C-alpha positions as CSV (number, residue, x, y, z in Angstrom):
1,M,14.6,21.6,-33.6
2,Q,14.7,25.4,-33.5
3,P,15.2,26.8,-29.9
4,L,12.1,27.8,-28.0
5,T,11.2,31.4,-28.9
6,H,10.0,34.0,-26.3
7,H,6.6,33.9,-28.0
8,Q,6.3,30.1,-27.5
9,I,7.4,30.4,-23.8
10,L,4.9,33.2,-23.1
11,A,2.2,31.0,-24.6
12,L,3.0,28.3,-22.1
13,M,3.1,30.5,-19.0
14,P,-0.6,31.2,-18.1
15,A,-1.2,27.8,-16.7
16,F,1.9,28.2,-14.4
17,T,1.6,31.9,-13.4
18,G,-1.9,31.3,-12.2
19,R,-0.4,28.9,-9.7
20,G,2.4,31.1,-8.6
21,R,5.1,29.5,-10.7
22,Q,7.7,31.6,-12.5
23,V,10.1,30.4,-15.2
24,D,13.8,30.6,-14.6
25,L,15.2,31.5,-18.0
26,A,18.8,31.4,-16.8
27,A,18.4,27.7,-15.6
28,S,16.4,26.7,-18.7
29,D,17.7,25.3,-21.9
30,R,15.8,26.8,-24.8
31,A,17.7,24.8,-27.4
32,A,16.8,21.5,-25.7
33,W,13.2,22.6,-25.1
34,R,13.6,22.4,-21.3
35,L,12.0,25.0,-19.1
36,V,13.0,25.1,-15.4
37,F,10.8,27.0,-12.9
38,R,12.0,28.8,-9.8
39,P,11.8,26.5,-6.8
40,V,9.2,26.9,-4.1
41,Q,9.4,25.5,-0.6
42,H,7.2,23.2,1.4
43,A,7.4,23.0,5.2
44,L,7.5,19.4,6.5
45,P,7.9,18.2,10.1
46,E,11.5,17.2,9.3
47,G,12.4,20.4,7.5
48,V,11.9,22.4,4.3
49,V,11.5,20.6,1.0
50,E,12.5,22.4,-2.2
51,D,10.1,21.9,-5.1
52,T,11.3,22.6,-8.7
53,L,9.3,22.0,-11.9
54,L,10.8,21.0,-15.2
55,L,8.6,21.3,-18.4
56,E,9.6,19.6,-21.7
57,P,7.2,20.4,-24.6
58,F,7.0,17.8,-27.4
59,G,5.9,20.2,-30.1
60,D,2.6,21.9,-29.5
61,T,0.5,18.9,-28.7
62,Q,2.3,17.0,-25.8
63,Y,4.1,18.0,-22.7
64,R,6.1,16.3,-20.0
65,L,6.2,17.8,-16.5
66,T,8.5,16.7,-13.8
67,R,8.4,17.8,-10.1
68,Q,11.8,17.4,-8.4
69,L,11.8,17.5,-4.6
70,T,14.9,17.9,-2.4
71,H,14.6,16.6,1.1
72,P,16.6,18.1,4.1
73,S,18.4,14.8,4.2
74,G,19.7,15.3,0.7
75,L,17.4,12.7,-0.8
76,Q,15.6,13.6,-4.0
77,A,12.2,12.5,-5.1
78,S,10.5,13.1,-8.4
79,L,7.0,12.9,-10.0
80,R,6.6,12.8,-13.8
81,A,3.5,13.1,-16.0
82,V,2.8,13.3,-19.7
83,S,-0.3,14.9,-21.2
84,A,-1.6,17.2,-23.9
85,S,-3.1,19.5,-21.3
86,L,-0.9,21.7,-19.1
87,D,-3.8,22.2,-16.7
88,D,-4.3,18.5,-16.3
89,L,-0.5,18.1,-15.7
90,L,-0.4,20.7,-13.0
91,A,-3.6,19.5,-11.4
92,G,-2.3,15.9,-11.3
93,I,1.1,16.9,-9.9
94,E,-0.3,19.2,-7.2
95,A,-2.8,16.5,-6.2
96,V,0.2,14.4,-4.9
97,A,1.4,15.8,-1.6
98,P,5.2,16.4,-1.4
99,Q,5.3,14.6,1.9
100,S,3.9,11.4,0.4
101,Q,7.1,11.0,-1.6
102,F,9.2,10.7,1.5
103,R,9.3,8.2,4.4
104,T,11.4,8.6,7.6
105,G,11.8,6.2,10.4
106,D,14.3,5.1,13.1
107,G,17.6,5.1,11.4
108,Y,16.4,5.5,7.8
109,A,14.9,8.0,5.3
110,L,13.7,7.1,1.8
111,A,12.5,9.0,-1.3
112,L,10.2,7.8,-4.2
113,T,10.5,8.4,-7.9
114,Q,7.1,8.1,-9.4
115,R,5.0,8.8,-12.5
116,L,1.4,9.7,-13.0
117,A,-0.6,7.4,-15.3
118,A,-4.0,8.2,-16.8
119,G,-6.9,6.9,-14.8
120,A,-10.6,6.8,-15.5
121,G,-11.7,9.5,-17.9
122,G,-8.1,10.4,-18.8
123,S,-7.4,12.1,-15.5
124,M,-3.8,11.8,-14.0
125,A,-5.0,9.8,-11.1
126,Q,-2.8,6.7,-10.8
127,V,0.6,7.1,-9.1
128,V,3.1,4.5,-10.3
129,L,6.4,3.8,-8.5
130,M,9.5,3.7,-10.7
131,N,12.1,3.4,-8.1
132,G,12.8,4.2,-4.5
133,E,16.0,5.1,-2.6
134,A,16.7,4.8,1.1
135,R,19.6,6.1,3.2
136,I,20.5,3.8,6.1
137,G,23.5,5.1,7.8
138,A,26.4,4.6,5.4
139,L,24.3,2.3,3.2
140,A,22.2,3.3,0.1
141,L,19.3,1.0,-0.7
142,T,17.7,1.3,-4.2
143,L,14.6,-0.5,-5.4
144,T,13.9,-0.5,-9.1
145,V,10.5,-1.6,-10.2
146,P,10.2,-2.9,-13.8
147,S,7.2,-1.7,-15.8
148,V,6.6,-5.3,-17.1
149,P,3.8,-6.9,-15.0
150,G,4.9,-9.8,-12.8
151,V,8.7,-9.2,-13.0
152,P,10.3,-8.9,-9.6
153,A,11.9,-5.6,-8.5
154,E,15.7,-5.3,-8.4
155,V,17.3,-4.4,-5.0
156,Q,20.7,-2.8,-4.8
157,I,22.6,-2.0,-1.5
158,A,25.6,0.2,-2.0
159,A,28.3,1.1,0.5
160,E,31.7,2.7,0.5
161,A,34.4,0.2,0.1
162,T,36.2,1.4,3.3
163,N,33.0,1.3,5.4
164,R,31.2,-1.8,4.2
165,P,29.8,-4.2,6.8
166,A,29.8,-8.0,6.3
167,L,26.1,-8.6,5.9
168,P,24.7,-12.1,6.0
169,Q,23.3,-13.6,2.8
170,D,19.9,-14.1,4.5
171,L,19.6,-10.6,5.8
172,L,16.5,-9.9,3.7
173,A,15.4,-13.4,3.0
174,V,14.3,-13.8,6.6
175,L,11.5,-11.4,6.0
176,G,9.6,-13.9,3.9
177,W,9.3,-15.7,0.5
178,D,9.0,-12.4,-1.4
179,W,12.6,-11.5,-0.4
180,A,15.7,-13.2,-1.9
181,R,19.2,-13.7,-0.5
182,L,21.9,-11.0,-0.9
183,I,24.6,-11.5,-3.5
184,A,27.8,-9.5,-3.1
185,D,29.0,-7.4,-6.0
186,R,31.4,-4.5,-6.6
187,Q,29.0,-1.8,-5.3
188,G,27.8,-3.8,-2.3
189,W,25.0,-6.3,-2.7
190,R,22.1,-7.1,-5.0
191,S,18.9,-9.0,-4.5
192,R,15.3,-9.3,-5.9
193,L,11.9,-8.7,-4.4
194,K,8.6,-10.1,-5.5
195,L,5.7,-7.6,-5.8
196,A,2.1,-7.7,-6.7
197,R,1.7,-8.5,-10.4
198,K,-0.2,-5.5,-11.7
199,E,-1.3,-2.0,-10.9
200,P,-3.0,-0.6,-8.9
201,R,-1.7,-3.0,-6.3
202,R,1.9,-3.2,-7.5
203,S,3.1,0.3,-6.5
204,P,1.6,0.4,-3.0
205,D,3.0,-3.1,-2.4
206,A,6.5,-1.9,-3.5
207,V,6.4,1.1,-1.3
208,A,5.3,-0.9,1.7
209,K,8.0,-3.5,1.2
210,L,10.7,-0.9,0.5
211,E,9.9,0.8,3.8
212,R,9.8,-2.5,5.7
213,T,13.2,-3.5,4.2
214,A,14.8,-0.2,5.1
215,A,13.4,-0.4,8.7
216,H,14.6,-4.0,9.0
217,I,18.2,-3.2,7.9
218,A,18.3,-0.1,10.1
219,R,17.2,-2.1,13.2
220,T,19.5,-5.0,12.4
221,L,22.6,-2.9,12.0
222,A,21.8,-0.9,15.1
223,E,22.0,-4.1,17.2
224,P,24.7,-6.7,17.8
225,P,24.9,-9.4,15.1
226,R,23.9,-12.1,17.7
227,R,20.6,-10.3,18.2
228,F,19.8,-10.8,14.5
229,H,20.5,-14.5,14.9
230,E,18.4,-14.8,18.0
231,R,15.4,-12.9,16.6
232,Y,15.3,-14.7,13.2
233,L,16.6,-18.2,14.2
234,G,13.5,-20.0,12.9
235,A,13.3,-17.8,9.8
236,R,17.0,-18.4,9.1
237,W,16.4,-22.2,9.1
238,G,13.5,-21.6,6.8
239,V,15.8,-19.8,4.4
240,V,18.2,-22.8,4.5
241,L,15.3,-25.2,3.5
242,R,14.2,-22.8,0.8
243,R,17.7,-22.6,-0.7
244,G,17.9,-26.4,-0.5
245,I,14.8,-27.0,-2.6
246,P,16.7,-27.5,-5.9
247,V,19.0,-30.1,-4.4
248,L,16.1,-31.7,-2.5
249,T,14.2,-31.9,-5.7
250,L,17.0,-34.0,-7.3
251,V,17.3,-36.1,-4.2
252,M,13.6,-36.8,-4.1
253,L,13.5,-37.5,-7.8
254,A,16.3,-40.1,-7.5
255,L,14.7,-41.6,-4.4
256,G,11.3,-41.8,-6.1
257,L,12.8,-43.6,-9.2
258,W,14.5,-46.1,-6.9
259,V,11.4,-46.7,-4.8
260,L,9.3,-47.1,-8.0
261,S,11.7,-49.6,-9.4
262,R,11.9,-51.7,-6.2
263,F,8.3,-51.5,-4.8
264,A,5.8,-49.8,-7.0
265,V,5.7,-52.0,-10.0
266,G,2.4,-53.7,-10.1
267,R,1.1,-51.7,-7.1
268,E,-0.2,-48.5,-8.8
269,T,-2.4,-47.4,-6.0
270,G,-3.4,-43.8,-5.1
271,A,-0.7,-43.5,-2.5
272,W,2.0,-44.5,-4.9
273,V,0.7,-42.1,-7.5
274,L,0.9,-39.3,-5.0
275,L,4.5,-40.2,-4.2
276,I,5.4,-40.1,-7.8
277,H,4.4,-36.5,-8.1
278,V,6.3,-35.2,-5.0
279,P,9.4,-34.1,-7.1
280,T,7.0,-32.3,-9.5
281,V,5.5,-30.4,-6.6
282,M,8.9,-29.4,-5.3
283,L,10.0,-28.3,-8.7
284,A,6.9,-26.1,-9.0
285,I,7.8,-24.6,-5.6
286,S,11.3,-23.8,-6.8
287,F,10.0,-21.8,-9.7
288,R,8.2,-19.5,-7.2
289,M,11.6,-18.4,-5.8
290,Q,12.8,-14.9,-6.6
291,E,16.1,-16.0,-8.0
292,L,17.4,-18.7,-10.3
293,A,17.6,-22.1,-8.7
294,Q,21.1,-23.0,-7.6
295,F,22.2,-26.5,-6.7
296,E,24.0,-25.9,-3.5
297,I,24.2,-27.0,0.1
298,P,23.4,-23.7,1.8
299,P,25.4,-22.7,4.9
300,L,23.8,-23.3,8.2
301,P,22.8,-20.3,10.4
302,R,25.3,-19.7,13.1
303,P,25.5,-16.9,15.7
304,P,28.1,-14.4,14.7
305,P,31.0,-14.2,17.2
306,A,31.6,-10.4,16.8
307,A,30.0,-7.9,19.2
308,A,29.4,-5.5,16.2
309,W,29.0,-5.8,12.5
310,P,32.5,-6.3,11.2
311,A,33.8,-4.7,8.0
312,R,33.9,-6.8,4.9
């Protein structure tokens, strides 16, 4: 492509100058067709947020506009939209309040990366979450939402190798069936999170669960490990049973075959028929888990002996 000419840039400006936006030619890349606008500031209760627009024309018929927000905490949120109308793009971006892309709570702050999807009548009305990032002390929590309906979101918790607490595997799983156990990796830990299957319920569900997850981790790490065990003792035993479903399915299947061979031949009553299908029901339950079934004997929940979360 030929670099953007001054004439082409001037033709794009009326929609922006009418809203007080001025292009920053020094920060723009005319050869790559990327126009950066001078930042404006928004005052929020927790400080000033810097707002920068990035325009990427795809020829003369399609445009992509991205708003990048920088929070006082250092977190960055973005909102992206694609349309053939610059006026529709700007109206859609400005309709989403900057403060709606950030959440703060006791011990955590999070930022959302979103895109605008066309709603009824072609208007940029539907806000779709792409990923979210939370800072919880020395931890960085990232939630990545796949665009494929029904696919669980990916959870990543990163920490510096020299300041990485030894988190229990059931740290998130105690929150409910939608949360899976933590699996340690090089960056920290990974997990999965079940969300509503489709929009418009999927993105609000993801935001609510991300915020709940961040608040849960912040409160847990702010208290002694024994407090986590005491508060979630029942839920921790529930996680043990959940993780034991694959093994219990095999046990029930073997037990059912033995019972059938010994007692059920010639006694095909309703009760025996129900017993036959118990392993099938357990197998169906295992498919609702957020991770691949593993045949294991899960560790029993025990109160941590340490007074504070030890380093891993």
